[in-house]
N, C-alpha and C positions, 0 to 999 in steps of 0.2 A: 267809309263808315255808313252802315245802314241807318235809316231813320227809325227810331224806336217806335214812333206813333204808327207808321205805316206797317211795320212788322207786327205790332200789337193788334191792329185791325185785322190783318191777315190771319193771325193765330186765333183770334176770337171767332172769325168766320169759320175756320176749320173745326174748332171745338163745337160750335153750334151744329155743323153738319154731322159730325161724328156722334155726338151725344143724343141728338134728337130729343125725345121725351124721357130718356132714361134718367138723366140728371138735369134739373132745372138750371138754366143758364143765367138766371137773375136771382137776386135775393141772397139769403144766408143759408148755407147748407149745414152749418154746424149746430145751430141752436135756434129755437123759436124766438120771435120778437120782431121788432120793426126791421124792414129791409134796409140794409146798409147802402149808402150811395155808391160805394165801390164793392161790387158783388164778389162772392167767393170764386166764381169762375174767372173773373177778371184778375184776381190774385194769382190763380193758376196760370193764366195766360201771360201775365207779366213775368212770372217766374220762368216760363218757357222761353220768352223773348230774351231775357237776360242771359240764360244759358246758351241759347242759339247764337247770340251775338258775342259770346265769350266774355261777358261782363260778370266776373265772379266776385267783384267787390260791391257789396250792397251800399256802402258809403258813396262810392262813385255813381252807382245807379240812381240813388235818390238825389244826389247833387244835380245830376243831369235833368231828372224829372222836375225838380223844383226850380230850375233856372231855364234851361233851353226849351223844356216841354211843359211849362207851367200852364199855358193856355190849352194845350191838348189834353191835359189830365187835371181838370179843375177839381175833381173829387178824390184826388190821390190821397191815400192814407199815409200815416207816419211809418217810418222804418220799423219801429217797435211793433206796431199793429200788423204790419206786413209779415214780420217774422213769426209772431204769435199765431196769426191766422194760417199761414202756410204750414206750420208744424201741425196745427189742428186738422188740416186738410190732407194729411198724409194718406189716409185710407181712400179718400176720394181720388187723389192723384193716381194711386195704384190701380183703382178701378178703371180710370180713363186709359192708363197705359195698357192694361190688360185687354181692354176692348179693342184698342187699335192693333195690338199685336195679334189678337185672335183673327182679325180681318186680314191683316197682311200675310199671316202664316196659315190661312184657311186651307190651302191645298198642299201644305207641306207635311211630309211624314218622315223627314230626316232632319236631325238636329246635331249640333256639336256642343259639347260641355267643356268648360274650362274655368279656371279661377285666376284672379289677378291680385297681387299684393297691394294693400292700401295702407301706406305708411302715414301715421299721424304725427310722428315726431322722430327725431334721431335717437338711436339707442342710448346715447349719452344723456338724454333728457328723459329717459323712461321713468325714473322714480319721481320726477317732478310733474309728470303728466297727471291730471285729475279727471280727464274726460272719461266717462263711462265706468268709473271704478266703484260707484255707489251700488251697482247691481251686478250679481255674478254673471248673468247672461249677456251683459253689455260690456264686460271688462275686456279691454284690449290685452294682447299678449305678444310674446316674441315668437316669430316664425321664420322659416327659411324658404326662399324662393329659388328653386333649382334652375330655372331658365336664366335668372340673373346672377346666380351663384352668390347670393348675399343673404344675411340675416336682416330682419326688419321688425319694427315694433308697431302694432296696430291691428288691422283687420284684413280679411280676405273678401273680395267680391266674387261670388260664384254666379255663373250665368249659363243659360242654355240658349243657343242662337240658331236661327234657321239659315239655310244656304245663302239667302239674300242679305243677311246681316241684321235681321230684326230679333231683338232679345225677347224670347217667349216668357221666361221666368228667371228670377234672380233672388239672391239672398246675401246677407252680410253675416259673417261669423268672425270670431277672433282668429288671429293669425296662426295659432297652434292647431287649429282644427284641420283634420286630414280631409283632402278633397273627396274621399270616398263617402264621407258622412252626408254630403249633399245629394248623393245618389239615392239615399233613402227617402228624400223629400220629393224627388221628381216623379216617383211612382204614383203620387196623388195628384200630380198636375198634368202629366202626359199619359197618353194611351195609344196603343197600336202604332208604334213608330220605331225608327232606328235612331240610336244615340251613339255618337262616336266621340272618343276622347283620347288623351295621351296615356302614357303608361302609368300615370298616377292613379288611374281609375281601374286598375286591374283588381278584380274581386270576384272570384268564381262563385261563391255562395250568393252574393248579392246579384250577380248577373242572372243566376237561375231564378231568384225571387222576383226580379223585375219582369222576366218573361212570364212567369206563372201568374202574377197578380195584375200586371198592367199590359202584358203583351208588348213589352219594350225589349228590343234586341240591342244589347250593348256590344259595340264593336270597338275593341281596344287592341293595339299592337302588342306583341309579346316582348318580354324582356330577353336579353341575349342569353341568360342562364336558364330559361325555361325549357323543359323537356319537350313540351308540346308547343309548336310554333303556330301562330295565327297571323295570317297576312291580311292587312286591311287594303281594300281596293282603292285605286287612285282617286275616284270621285269623293270618297269619304275623307281622304287625306286633304283634299282641296277645301272641303267644308271646315275641317279643323283649322286650316289657315285663315278662313274667313272670320272666325271668332277672334283671332289674334288681331286682325285688321280693325274689328269693332272696338277692341280694347285700346288700340292705338288712337282711334278717332276720339274716344272718350278722354284720353290723356291729352291729345293735341288741341282739338277745338273746344272741348268742354272742361278741360283742366281738372279732371276728376281727382288727381293726386294732391291738389292743394287743399289744405284743411284750415278753415277759420272757425270751426264750431267749437263751442265750449261744453256742450252736452251731447249725449249720444243721439237723442231725438233730433236735434238740429243737424247732426252729422248725417244720419240716414235720410233725412228729408232733403238735404243738399244732393246726396247721391241719387235719390229717386228723381229729383227735379232734372238732373242732367240726363238720366236715361230716358225720362219722359220727353225731354226736349229733342233728343235724338230720334225717338220713335215718331214724334209729330212731324219732324222734317222728312223722315222716310215716307210718311203718308203723303205729304205734299208732293214729293218727287213722283210717287206712283200714280196718284189720282188727279193731280192738278197740272204738274209740269210734264208728265209722261216721259220722265227721265229715269235713268238707273237709280234704284233705291239708295244705293250707297253714296251718291254724290251729295252729301248733306251740306257741304260748304256753300253750294250754289242754290240751295232750296229756297232761300228768301230773296234771291236776286230779282 
């Protein structure tokens, strides 16, 4: 088991190096007033450490902090304060993740796009679920996962990934949203590149629009019943496999399929924390350990 304190110090050092003067590493980023003893960047660092060490239970995390690590964290905040401040820091965490991803993917001009089912409860409990139902755009729904050949209730995680496994951009939609809908968003986030995906992303009109507006070449294999056959070269097929590996790492080490949230804001904050944690570990592998980016299990060794 890794030492939480040593991992926290390492993550804080990494965040200070990455952020520089862009985001202050001390004080309160959310609102004016006196500086808190436990800064907002420390809240983000603690969240990254918990995700990197596969500690997905906040109850267990704060039990450890208040017993085994009480001297190491004298200014630790309460679990409720931690949750409230982390949810308020959602936009800051996304800025941090985006900055790291831009650096890691700086010379990349090829990406893979895919989606992953995010089940929040079993179909039999669908009507009892209350999370996200108060707003139309956050309401979960029933969807079908072709790769797993099953129906599920919840959301979809859409992601665009580089060949080394760094997620460049992502979004969460309800489960019934078609994969093609996310293609409409990436034209504002990516430019002058190749994007490859599976057959779920076949859309001739949208492919033309992506090329005209953002110079994005969409490479998707043909269906068996299509008259015009399109062959995707082997390197692009390998990149598509890479994003599947990334999803597997998120499920295995970061336990992204477990849901403890009661509100959609808390749910999407947990998802972002896990993706941010993975991205920080990838940064450590590349710039500190000089190891393959994808070996995230050993990044804090």
